[in-house]
C-alpha angles and dihedrals in degrees: 000000000000125000123182114218118220133190090261094054111129129198131214133181118200128184117214098193097174092054093035102233140108125222122210109195132191118192135180135150089269103043150008124207129180126190116197117205126187129195110291095038099082091110090057090055090047090052089050090051092051091049091049091052090049091050091049090051090052091050090051089051091050091049092049091048091050092050092052094050096042 
């Protein structure tokens, strides 16, 4: 699955305590993506968060490089 993030992409975390899962949702005009996590998968979400921060840092670096050469 591929989902292209846009500047208008929103995020939402919802706890479903009765069913014992958490939903992490990304929404924009072009796509919607939900990740469902159950107890025991917290480390997977933490790894995803670390990867997202690393990707954001790379995007910042690309933006800074583009500004310098423009």
